[in-house]
Gaussian input, Z-matrix of N, CA and C with variables (Angstrom, degrees):
# hf/3-21g

backbone

0 1
 N
 C     1     B1
 C     2     B2     1     A1
 N     3     B3     2     A2     1     D1
 C     4     B4     3     A3     2     D2
 C     5     B5     4     A4     3     D3
 N     6     B6     5     A5     4     D4
 C     7     B7     6     A6     5     D5
 C     8     B8     7     A7     6     D6
 N     9     B9     8     A8     7     D7
 C    10    B10     9     A9     8     D8
 C    11    B11    10    A10     9     D9
 N    12    B12    11    A11    10    D10
 C    13    B13    12    A12    11    D11
 C    14    B14    13    A13    12    D12
 N    15    B15    14    A14    13    D13
 C    16    B16    15    A15    14    D14
 C    17    B17    16    A16    15    D15
 N    18    B18    17    A17    16    D16
 C    19    B19    18    A18    17    D17
 C    20    B20    19    A19    18    D18
 N    21    B21    20    A20    19    D19
 C    22    B22    21    A21    20    D20
 C    23    B23    22    A22    21    D21
 N    24    B24    23    A23    22    D22
 C    25    B25    24    A24    23    D23
 C    26    B26    25    A25    24    D24
 N    27    B27    26    A26    25    D25
 C    28    B28    27    A27    26    D26
 C    29    B29    28    A28    27    D27
 N    30    B30    29    A29    28    D28
 C    31    B31    30    A30    29    D29
 C    32    B32    31    A31    30    D30
 N    33    B33    32    A32    31    D31
 C    34    B34    33    A33    32    D32
 C    35    B35    34    A34    33    D33
 N    36    B36    35    A35    34    D34
 C    37    B37    36    A36    35    D35
 C    38    B38    37    A37    36    D36
 N    39    B39    38    A38    37    D37
 C    40    B40    39    A39    38    D38
 C    41    B41    40    A40    39    D39
 N    42    B42    41    A41    40    D40
 C    43    B43    42    A42    41    D41
 C    44    B44    43    A43    42    D42
 N    45    B45    44    A44    43    D43
 C    46    B46    45    A45    44    D44
 C    47    B47    46    A46    45    D45
 N    48    B48    47    A47    46    D46
 C    49    B49    48    A48    47    D47
 C    50    B50    49    A49    48    D48
 N    51    B51    50    A50    49    D49
 C    52    B52    51    A51    50    D50
 C    53    B53    52    A52    51    D51
 N    54    B54    53    A53    52    D52
 C    55    B55    54    A54    53    D53
 C    56    B56    55    A55    54    D54
 N    57    B57    56    A56    55    D55
 C    58    B58    57    A57    56    D56
 C    59    B59    58    A58    57    D57
 N    60    B60    59    A59    58    D58
 C    61    B61    60    A60    59    D59
 C    62    B62    61    A61    60    D60
 N    63    B63    62    A62    61    D61
 C    64    B64    63    A63    62    D62
 C    65    B65    64    A64    63    D63
 N    66    B66    65    A65    64    D64
 C    67    B67    66    A66    65    D65
 C    68    B68    67    A67    66    D66
 N    69    B69    68    A68    67    D67
 C    70    B70    69    A69    68    D68
 C    71    B71    70    A70    69    D69
 N    72    B72    71    A71    70    D70
 C    73    B73    72    A72    71    D71
 C    74    B74    73    A73    72    D72
 N    75    B75    74    A74    73    D73
 C    76    B76    75    A75    74    D74
 C    77    B77    76    A76    75    D75
 N    78    B78    77    A77    76    D76
 C    79    B79    78    A78    77    D77
 C    80    B80    79    A79    78    D78
 N    81    B81    80    A80    79    D79
 C    82    B82    81    A81    80    D80
 C    83    B83    82    A82    81    D81
 N    84    B84    83    A83    82    D82
 C    85    B85    84    A84    83    D83
 C    86    B86    85    A85    84    D84
 N    87    B87    86    A86    85    D85
 C    88    B88    87    A87    86    D86
 C    89    B89    88    A88    87    D87
 N    90    B90    89    A89    88    D88
 C    91    B91    90    A90    89    D89
 C    92    B92    91    A91    90    D90
 N    93    B93    92    A92    91    D91
 C    94    B94    93    A93    92    D92
 C    95    B95    94    A94    93    D93
 N    96    B96    95    A95    94    D94
 C    97    B97    96    A96    95    D95
 C    98    B98    97    A97    96    D96
 N    99    B99    98    A98    97    D97
 C   100   B100    99    A99    98    D98
 C   101   B101   100   A100    99    D99
 N   102   B102   101   A101   100   D100
 C   103   B103   102   A102   101   D101
 C   104   B104   103   A103   102   D102
 N   105   B105   104   A104   103   D103
 C   106   B106   105   A105   104   D104
 C   107   B107   106   A106   105   D105
 N   108   B108   107   A107   106   D106
 C   109   B109   108   A108   107   D107
 C   110   B110   109   A109   108   D108
 N   111   B111   110   A110   109   D109
 C   112   B112   111   A111   110   D110
 C   113   B113   112   A112   111   D111
 N   114   B114   113   A113   112   D112
 C   115   B115   114   A114   113   D113
 C   116   B116   115   A115   114   D114
 N   117   B117   116   A116   115   D115
 C   118   B118   117   A117   116   D116
 C   119   B119   118   A118   117   D117
 N   120   B120   119   A119   118   D118
 C   121   B121   120   A120   119   D119
 C   122   B122   121   A121   120   D120
 N   123   B123   122   A122   121   D121
 C   124   B124   123   A123   122   D122
 C   125   B125   124   A124   123   D123
 N   126   B126   125   A125   124   D124
 C   127   B127   126   A126   125   D125
 C   128   B128   127   A127   126   D126
 N   129   B129   128   A128   127   D127
 C   130   B130   129   A129   128   D128
 C   131   B131   130   A130   129   D129
 N   132   B132   131   A131   130   D130
 C   133   B133   132   A132   131   D131
 C   134   B134   133   A133   132   D132
 N   135   B135   134   A134   133   D133
 C   136   B136   135   A135   134   D134
 C   137   B137   136   A136   135   D135
 N   138   B138   137   A137   136   D136
 C   139   B139   138   A138   137   D137
 C   140   B140   139   A139   138   D138
 N   141   B141   140   A140   139   D139
 C   142   B142   141   A141   140   D140
 C   143   B143   142   A142   141   D141
 N   144   B144   143   A143   142   D142
 C   145   B145   144   A144   143   D143
 C   146   B146   145   A145   144   D144
 N   147   B147   146   A146   145   D145
 C   148   B148   147   A147   146   D146
 C   149   B149   148   A148   147   D147
 N   150   B150   149   A149   148   D148
 C   151   B151   150   A150   149   D149
 C   152   B152   151   A151   150   D150
 N   153   B153   152   A152   151   D151
 C   154   B154   153   A153   152   D152
 C   155   B155   154   A154   153   D153
 N   156   B156   155   A155   154   D154
 C   157   B157   156   A156   155   D155
 C   158   B158   157   A157   156   D156
 N   159   B159   158   A158   157   D157
 C   160   B160   159   A159   158   D158
 C   161   B161   160   A160   159   D159
 N   162   B162   161   A161   160   D160
 C   163   B163   162   A162   161   D161
 C   164   B164   163   A163   162   D162
 N   165   B165   164   A164   163   D163
 C   166   B166   165   A165   164   D164
 C   167   B167   166   A166   165   D165
 N   168   B168   167   A167   166   D166
 C   169   B169   168   A168   167   D167
 C   170   B170   169   A169   168   D168
 N   171   B171   170   A170   169   D169
 C   172   B172   171   A171   170   D170
 C   173   B173   172   A172   171   D171
 N   174   B174   173   A173   172   D172
 C   175   B175   174   A174   173   D173
 C   176   B176   175   A175   174   D174
 N   177   B177   176   A176   175   D175
 C   178   B178   177   A177   176   D176
 C   179   B179   178   A178   177   D177
 N   180   B180   179   A179   178   D178
 C   181   B181   180   A180   179   D179
 C   182   B182   181   A181   180   D180
 N   183   B183   182   A182   181   D181
 C   184   B184   183   A183   182   D182
 C   185   B185   184   A184   183   D183
 N   186   B186   185   A185   184   D184
 C   187   B187   186   A186   185   D185
 C   188   B188   187   A187   186   D186
 N   189   B189   188   A188   187   D187
 C   190   B190   189   A189   188   D188
 C   191   B191   190   A190   189   D189
 N   192   B192   191   A191   190   D190
 C   193   B193   192   A192   191   D191
 C   194   B194   193   A193   192   D192
 N   195   B195   194   A194   193   D193
 C   196   B196   195   A195   194   D194
 C   197   B197   196   A196   195   D195
 N   198   B198   197   A197   196   D196
 C   199   B199   198   A198   197   D197
 C   200   B200   199   A199   198   D198
 N   201   B201   200   A200   199   D199
 C   202   B202   201   A201   200   D200
 C   203   B203   202   A202   201   D201
 N   204   B204   203   A203   202   D202
 C   205   B205   204   A204   203   D203
 C   206   B206   205   A205   204   D204
 N   207   B207   206   A206   205   D205
 C   208   B208   207   A207   206   D206
 C   209   B209   208   A208   207   D207
 N   210   B210   209   A209   208   D208
 C   211   B211   210   A210   209   D209
 C   212   B212   211   A211   210   D210
 N   213   B213   212   A212   211   D211
 C   214   B214   213   A213   212   D212
 C   215   B215   214   A214   213   D213
 N   216   B216   215   A215   214   D214
 C   217   B217   216   A216   215   D215
 C   218   B218   217   A217   216   D216
 N   219   B219   218   A218   217   D217
 C   220   B220   219   A219   218   D218
 C   221   B221   220   A220   219   D219
 N   222   B222   221   A221   220   D220
 C   223   B223   222   A222   221   D221
 C   224   B224   223   A223   222   D222
 N   225   B225   224   A224   223   D223
 C   226   B226   225   A225   224   D224
 C   227   B227   226   A226   225   D225
 N   228   B228   227   A227   226   D226
 C   229   B229   228   A228   227   D227
 C   230   B230   229   A229   228   D228
 N   231   B231   230   A230   229   D229
 C   232   B232   231   A231   230   D230
 C   233   B233   232   A232   231   D231
 N   234   B234   233   A233   232   D232
 C   235   B235   234   A234   233   D233
 C   236   B236   235   A235   234   D234
 N   237   B237   236   A236   235   D235
 C   238   B238   237   A237   236   D236
 C   239   B239   238   A238   237   D237
 N   240   B240   239   A239   238   D238
 C   241   B241   240   A240   239   D239
 C   242   B242   241   A241   240   D240

   B1=1.4393
   B2=1.5286
   B3=1.3132
   B4=1.4452
   B5=1.5239
   B6=1.3131
   B7=1.4577
   B8=1.5192
   B9=1.2970
   B10=1.4610
   B11=1.5189
   B12=1.3059
   B13=1.4596
   B14=1.5153
   B15=1.3054
   B16=1.4547
   B17=1.5188
   B18=1.3214
   B19=1.4603
   B20=1.5207
   B21=1.3120
   B22=1.4610
   B23=1.5231
   B24=1.3119
   B25=1.4538
   B26=1.5245
   B27=1.3309
   B28=1.4689
   B29=1.5304
   B30=1.3117
   B31=1.4711
   B32=1.5249
   B33=1.3319
   B34=1.4684
   B35=1.5244
   B36=1.3395
   B37=1.4613
   B38=1.5154
   B39=1.3220
   B40=1.4636
   B41=1.5262
   B42=1.3335
   B43=1.4587
   B44=1.5263
   B45=1.3136
   B46=1.4680
   B47=1.5216
   B48=1.3241
   B49=1.4622
   B50=1.5300
   B51=1.3332
   B52=1.4688
   B53=1.5356
   B54=1.3360
   B55=1.4600
   B56=1.5285
   B57=1.3354
   B58=1.4777
   B59=1.5261
   B60=1.3197
   B61=1.4689
   B62=1.5250
   B63=1.3352
   B64=1.4648
   B65=1.5207
   B66=1.3287
   B67=1.4693
   B68=1.5245
   B69=1.3233
   B70=1.4700
   B71=1.5332
   B72=1.3268
   B73=1.4668
   B74=1.5273
   B75=1.3356
   B76=1.4569
   B77=1.5073
   B78=1.3384
   B79=1.4622
   B80=1.5262
   B81=1.3279
   B82=1.4611
   B83=1.5309
   B84=1.3338
   B85=1.4680
   B86=1.5322
   B87=1.3168
   B88=1.4646
   B89=1.5152
   B90=1.3230
   B91=1.4657
   B92=1.5228
   B93=1.3125
   B94=1.4607
   B95=1.5198
   B96=1.3291
   B97=1.4560
   B98=1.5216
   B99=1.3007
   B100=1.4576
   B101=1.5186
   B102=1.3224
   B103=1.4539
   B104=1.5239
   B105=1.3197
   B106=1.4554
   B107=1.5192
   B108=1.3022
   B109=1.4622
   B110=1.5132
   B111=1.3259
   B112=1.4658
   B113=1.5198
   B114=1.3412
   B115=1.4623
   B116=1.5206
   B117=1.3326
   B118=1.4606
   B119=1.5304
   B120=1.3324
   B121=1.4583
   B122=1.5275
   B123=1.3274
   B124=1.4598
   B125=1.5211
   B126=1.3307
   B127=1.4620
   B128=1.5261
   B129=1.3263
   B130=1.4549
   B131=1.5214
   B132=1.3422
   B133=1.4632
   B134=1.5210
   B135=1.3215
   B136=1.4587
   B137=1.5260
   B138=1.3242
   B139=1.4657
   B140=1.5342
   B141=1.3283
   B142=1.4653
   B143=1.5272
   B144=1.3240
   B145=1.4634
   B146=1.5302
   B147=1.3394
   B148=1.4583
   B149=1.5261
   B150=1.3228
   B151=1.4637
   B152=1.5246
   B153=1.3305
   B154=1.4650
   B155=1.5270
   B156=1.3365
   B157=1.4652
   B158=1.5175
   B159=1.3442
   B160=1.4584
   B161=1.5252
   B162=1.3215
   B163=1.4613
   B164=1.5300
   B165=1.3092
   B166=1.4565
   B167=1.5202
   B168=1.3334
   B169=1.4618
   B170=1.5278
   B171=1.3215
   B172=1.4655
   B173=1.5286
   B174=1.3210
   B175=1.4646
   B176=1.5339
   B177=1.2974
   B178=1.4687
   B179=1.5305
   B180=1.3300
   B181=1.4641
   B182=1.5206
   B183=1.3132
   B184=1.4681
   B185=1.5194
   B186=1.3009
   B187=1.4532
   B188=1.5113
   B189=1.3145
   B190=1.4632
   B191=1.5257
   B192=1.3313
   B193=1.4603
   B194=1.5251
   B195=1.3184
   B196=1.4724
   B197=1.5247
   B198=1.3165
   B199=1.4626
   B200=1.5352
   B201=1.3383
   B202=1.4683
   B203=1.5323
   B204=1.3206
   B205=1.4615
   B206=1.5199
   B207=1.3401
   B208=1.4638
   B209=1.5267
   B210=1.3143
   B211=1.4592
   B212=1.5288
   B213=1.3096
   B214=1.4619
   B215=1.5282
   B216=1.3348
   B217=1.4637
   B218=1.5247
   B219=1.3162
   B220=1.4662
   B221=1.5276
   B222=1.3196
   B223=1.4635
   B224=1.5487
   B225=1.3189
   B226=1.4641
   B227=1.5219
   B228=1.3098
   B229=1.4647
   B230=1.5284
   B231=1.3255
   B232=1.4596
   B233=1.5236
   B234=1.3190
   B235=1.4695
   B236=1.5209
   B237=1.3410
   B238=1.4717
   B239=1.5292
   B240=1.3169
   B241=1.4712
   B242=1.5002
   A1=108.93
   A2=116.27
   A3=122.09
   A4=109.84
   A5=115.86
   A6=121.57
   A7=106.86
   A8=117.61
   A9=120.00
   A10=108.94
   A11=114.83
   A12=122.63
   A13=108.77
   A14=116.21
   A15=121.78
   A16=106.98
   A17=117.09
   A18=121.29
   A19=108.58
   A20=115.52
   A21=121.22
   A22=109.97
   A23=115.99
   A24=122.66
   A25=108.39
   A26=117.10
   A27=120.87
   A28=110.66
   A29=115.21
   A30=120.60
   A31=111.41
   A32=116.60
   A33=121.57
   A34=112.14
   A35=117.80
   A36=121.22
   A37=113.09
   A38=117.64
   A39=121.77
   A40=110.97
   A41=115.29
   A42=121.81
   A43=108.26
   A44=115.63
   A45=120.65
   A46=106.83
   A47=116.41
   A48=120.55
   A49=107.01
   A50=117.10
   A51=119.79
   A52=112.59
   A53=115.45
   A54=122.87
   A55=112.32
   A56=117.35
   A57=119.94
   A58=111.45
   A59=116.34
   A60=120.21
   A61=110.33
   A62=117.66
   A63=120.26
   A64=110.82
   A65=115.87
   A66=119.66
   A67=111.32
   A68=117.47
   A69=120.76
   A70=111.59
   A71=116.62
   A72=120.39
   A73=113.39
   A74=116.95
   A75=120.30
   A76=114.26
   A77=117.62
   A78=120.79
   A79=108.59
   A80=115.47
   A81=122.38
   A82=109.80
   A83=117.91
   A84=120.63
   A85=111.03
   A86=116.20
   A87=121.87
   A88=114.18
   A89=117.88
   A90=119.95
   A91=110.10
   A92=114.62
   A93=120.27
   A94=109.72
   A95=115.07
   A96=121.89
   A97=107.97
   A98=116.48
   A99=121.85
   A100=107.12
   A101=116.04
   A102=121.30
   A103=108.38
   A104=116.31
   A105=120.52
   A106=109.28
   A107=115.76
   A108=119.77
   A109=109.08
   A110=113.99
   A111=122.12
   A112=104.21
   A113=114.93
   A114=118.47
   A115=107.84
   A116=116.91
   A117=120.01
   A118=112.29
   A119=116.80
   A120=122.11
   A121=110.06
   A122=115.78
   A123=122.06
   A124=106.85
   A125=116.70
   A126=122.02
   A127=108.39
   A128=115.69
   A129=122.69
   A130=107.75
   A131=117.05
   A132=121.01
   A133=110.87
   A134=115.23
   A135=119.74
   A136=107.02
   A137=118.14
   A138=119.45
   A139=112.98
   A140=117.46
   A141=120.65
   A142=110.80
   A143=117.37
   A144=121.58
   A145=110.17
   A146=116.24
   A147=120.79
   A148=110.35
   A149=116.36
   A150=120.73
   A151=110.79
   A152=117.39
   A153=119.54
   A154=111.12
   A155=117.18
   A156=120.54
   A157=112.64
   A158=116.63
   A159=119.87
   A160=113.78
   A161=117.30
   A162=121.23
   A163=110.51
   A164=116.12
   A165=120.73
   A166=115.18
   A167=118.18
   A168=119.79
   A169=112.93
   A170=116.98
   A171=120.41
   A172=113.01
   A173=116.11
   A174=120.14
   A175=109.69
   A176=115.87
   A177=124.60
   A178=113.79
   A179=117.96
   A180=120.62
   A181=110.88
   A182=116.87
   A183=120.92
   A184=112.00
   A185=117.57
   A186=122.35
   A187=110.34
   A188=115.49
   A189=119.02
   A190=112.71
   A191=116.56
   A192=119.68
   A193=109.02
   A194=116.11
   A195=120.04
   A196=110.36
   A197=117.51
   A198=121.49
   A199=110.64
   A200=117.37
   A201=120.91
   A202=111.06
   A203=116.92
   A204=121.13
   A205=110.55
   A206=117.15
   A207=121.06
   A208=111.27
   A209=116.68
   A210=121.65
   A211=110.22
   A212=116.79
   A213=121.36
   A214=110.51
   A215=116.91
   A216=121.36
   A217=110.48
   A218=116.82
   A219=120.95
   A220=110.47
   A221=117.83
   A222=122.28
   A223=110.58
   A224=116.18
   A225=119.76
   A226=110.36
   A227=117.38
   A228=120.67
   A229=111.44
   A230=117.17
   A231=119.13
   A232=111.01
   A233=118.15
   A234=120.43
   A235=112.46
   A236=116.88
   A237=120.73
   A238=112.50
   A239=116.28
   A240=120.82
   A241=111.95
   D1=131.27
   D2=178.24
   D3=-90.95
   D4=134.03
   D5=175.59
   D6=-113.40
   D7=130.11
   D8=176.89
   D9=-132.31
   D10=142.63
   D11=177.68
   D12=-141.12
   D13=148.98
   D14=173.10
   D15=-92.10
   D16=123.49
   D17=179.12
   D18=-122.50
   D19=156.33
   D20=-177.57
   D21=-106.60
   D22=134.80
   D23=177.52
   D24=-80.53
   D25=127.55
   D26=-179.61
   D27=-75.58
   D28=171.32
   D29=177.44
   D30=-60.71
   D31=-26.70
   D32=179.08
   D33=-87.24
   D34=2.33
   D35=-179.86
   D36=82.80
   D37=19.61
   D38=-177.40
   D39=-101.33
   D40=153.61
   D41=172.32
   D42=-130.43
   D43=156.83
   D44=172.81
   D45=-102.40
   D46=131.54
   D47=177.46
   D48=-82.78
   D49=120.68
   D50=-177.80
   D51=-57.17
   D52=148.48
   D53=-175.75
   D54=-54.65
   D55=-45.18
   D56=-178.72
   D57=-59.55
   D58=-37.89
   D59=179.82
   D60=-72.73
   D61=-40.70
   D62=176.64
   D63=-60.88
   D64=-42.55
   D65=179.71
   D66=-65.27
   D67=-42.93
   D68=-178.73
   D69=-65.40
   D70=-38.02
   D71=-177.12
   D72=-91.24
   D73=-11.64
   D74=-179.99
   D75=78.64
   D76=16.57
   D77=179.19
   D78=-76.39
   D79=126.89
   D80=-178.80
   D81=-107.35
   D82=154.36
   D83=177.08
   D84=-55.45
   D85=134.94
   D86=179.36
   D87=89.09
   D88=-13.43
   D89=179.12
   D90=-74.74
   D91=152.73
   D92=177.07
   D93=-89.88
   D94=149.10
   D95=175.04
   D96=-130.94
   D97=159.70
   D98=178.55
   D99=-106.27
   D100=130.79
   D101=178.59
   D102=-122.60
   D103=134.10
   D104=-179.94
   D105=-152.80
   D106=168.21
   D107=176.97
   D108=-102.77
   D109=147.27
   D110=174.44
   D111=-133.41
   D112=100.86
   D113=-171.98
   D114=67.34
   D115=-125.32
   D116=178.22
   D117=-102.80
   D118=16.90
   D119=178.84
   D120=-101.52
   D121=152.38
   D122=172.19
   D123=-105.78
   D124=127.36
   D125=-176.74
   D126=-117.64
   D127=135.41
   D128=179.48
   D129=-121.88
   D130=122.07
   D131=-177.92
   D132=-133.21
   D133=153.25
   D134=170.42
   D135=-73.95
   D136=152.67
   D137=178.26
   D138=-55.41
   D139=-37.19
   D140=179.94
   D141=-64.46
   D142=-43.53
   D143=179.83
   D144=-66.82
   D145=-40.75
   D146=178.26
   D147=-61.49
   D148=-42.80
   D149=179.12
   D150=-61.98
   D151=-39.52
   D152=-179.75
   D153=-67.41
   D154=-33.67
   D155=177.62
   D156=-71.51
   D157=-36.39
   D158=-175.14
   D159=-93.29
   D160=-10.55
   D161=-179.23
   D162=-59.02
   D163=125.97
   D164=176.65
   D165=88.15
   D166=-0.23
   D167=-178.66
   D168=-61.36
   D169=-31.71
   D170=-177.94
   D171=-95.71
   D172=8.51
   D173=-179.26
   D174=-57.15
   D175=134.21
   D176=179.42
   D177=69.26
   D178=10.37
   D179=178.87
   D180=-63.36
   D181=-40.87
   D182=-177.06
   D183=-104.79
   D184=7.10
   D185=179.59
   D186=135.73
   D187=162.92
   D188=-178.11
   D189=-108.41
   D190=-7.02
   D191=176.89
   D192=-125.78
   D193=161.89
   D194=178.37
   D195=-58.88
   D196=-39.46
   D197=-179.57
   D198=-62.57
   D199=-44.02
   D200=179.42
   D201=-65.30
   D202=-40.69
   D203=179.81
   D204=-66.56
   D205=-45.42
   D206=177.40
   D207=-60.26
   D208=-39.36
   D209=178.49
   D210=-64.47
   D211=-43.03
   D212=178.39
   D213=-61.47
   D214=-46.64
   D215=-179.65
   D216=-61.40
   D217=-44.91
   D218=179.63
   D219=-61.44
   D220=-42.26
   D221=178.95
   D222=-63.03
   D223=-42.53
   D224=178.70
   D225=-64.96
   D226=-46.24
   D227=-178.90
   D228=-61.98
   D229=-37.51
   D230=-179.86
   D231=-69.21
   D232=-24.29
   D233=178.71
   D234=-75.47
   D235=-13.51
   D236=179.68
   D237=-78.62
   D238=-15.82
   D239=-174.66
   D240=-79.63

């Protein structure tokens, strides 16, 4: 179920997250949230939800096997000399 509310941006650039949305997402007073843009949208996520979305994004970036990863690390370390 989607919950939508119209909220007003304060002079300081702040918004209040409506109670129904806080309850649905489990956001408690004092907790931190992550805010970012996606295209022209503003997205607000709990750190746990953000972690689940980003988990695995870098998989296979440095190789798909231990040998490939070790080779990549060795190549990078040798470039520091």
